[in-house]
C-alpha positions in Angstrom: 170.9 180.7 80.2 168.2 179.3 77.8 168.4 181.2 74.5 165.4 179.4 72.9 162.7 182.1 73.0 159.9 179.7 72.1 160.5 177.3 75.0 160.9 180.4 77.3 157.5 181.7 76.3 155.9 178.3 76.6 157.2 177.9 80.1 155.6 181.2 81.2 152.1 181.2 82.7 149.8 183.8 81.1 147.0 185.5 83.0 143.6 186.0 81.5 142.8 189.6 80.8 140.3 191.2 83.1 136.6 191.1 81.9 136.4 194.9 81.9 139.2 195.1 79.4 137.4 192.5 77.1 134.1 194.4 77.3 135.8 197.7 76.5 137.6 196.2 73.5 134.3 194.6 72.2 132.4 197.9 72.6 135.1 199.8 70.8 135.1 197.3 67.9 131.4 197.3 67.6 131.3 201.1 67.5 134.0 201.3 64.8 132.4 198.7 62.4 129.1 200.2 61.0 127.0 198.4 58.5 128.2 200.6 55.6 131.8 199.5 56.4 130.7 195.8 56.0 129.3 196.7 52.6 132.7 198.1 51.5 134.4 195.0 52.8 132.2 192.8 50.5 133.0 195.1 47.6 136.7 194.9 48.4 136.5 191.1 48.4 134.7 191.3 45.0 137.5 193.5 43.7 139.8 190.4 43.9 137.8 188.8 41.1 139.1 189.9 37.7 136.6 192.2 35.9 136.1 189.9 32.9 135.2 187.0 35.2 132.6 188.8 37.3 129.6 188.5 35.0 130.2 184.9 34.0 130.7 183.9 37.7 127.6 185.7 38.7 125.6 183.9 36.0 127.0 180.6 37.0 126.2 181.2 40.7 122.7 182.3 39.7 122.2 179.2 37.6 123.5 177.0 40.3 121.1 178.6 42.8 118.2 178.2 40.4 118.9 174.5 39.9 119.4 174.0 43.7 116.0 175.6 44.4 114.0 174.0 41.6 115.4 170.5 41.5 113.6 168.0 43.7 115.6 165.6 45.9 116.8 162.5 44.0 115.3 160.2 46.7 112.7 161.7 49.0 113.5 161.4 52.8 110.3 159.4 53.3 111.6 156.7 50.9 115.0 156.7 52.6 113.3 156.2 56.0 111.2 153.3 54.5 114.4 151.7 53.1 116.1 152.0 56.5 113.2 150.0 58.1 113.6 147.1 55.6 115.6 144.0 56.7 118.8 143.5 54.8 118.7 141.2 51.7 120.2 137.8 51.9 122.6 136.6 49.3 120.0 134.2 47.9 117.6 137.1 47.4 120.3 139.2 45.7 121.0 136.3 43.3 117.3 135.8 42.5 116.9 139.5 41.9 119.9 139.5 39.6 118.6 136.6 37.6 115.2 138.3 37.2 116.9 141.5 36.0 119.0 139.5 33.5 115.9 137.6 32.2 114.0 140.9 31.7 117.0 142.5 30.0 117.3 139.5 27.6 113.6 139.8 26.8 114.0 143.4 26.0 117.1 143.1 24.0 115.9 140.1 21.9 115.9 140.9 18.2 112.2 140.0 17.7 111.3 143.0 19.8 113.3 145.5 17.8 111.4 145.3 14.5 112.9 146.4 11.2 116.0 148.7 11.3 115.7 151.3 8.5 118.7 151.7 6.2 120.8 154.8 6.7 
C-alpha cells in the first residue's frame, strides 16, 4: 500500500465542478461583498502602515504623482521613431564624431576662453 499521500492525490483524476455550482458560488460572493465592505478592506490595509509613517508616505506618494504628471518625457516618442529609422553608424563615423567632440571640448576648455579667475 502506498503511504505517500501526495502521489496518491496526484494519481487521482479530478472532475470539474458543474457550472451551476460555480454560478451559485459567484452569485453568493457578489451579494456578500458590497462596496462599503471594499472601503473597509482598504482601511484595514492602511492600518498595517504605522501611524507616524502615514502622513510622510502620503506626502511622498503625492509628490511622486505630481512629478509623474508634470514632467515631460525625456525623449519624445516622435524622436525615438525618427532615430529608429536612421541607418546604424559605421565605426568610421563614430570615430569622426568622437574626434569632433574632443576638438570642441578642447576649444571650450582652453585657458584663453576662461578669462581672469578672481581671488578667493
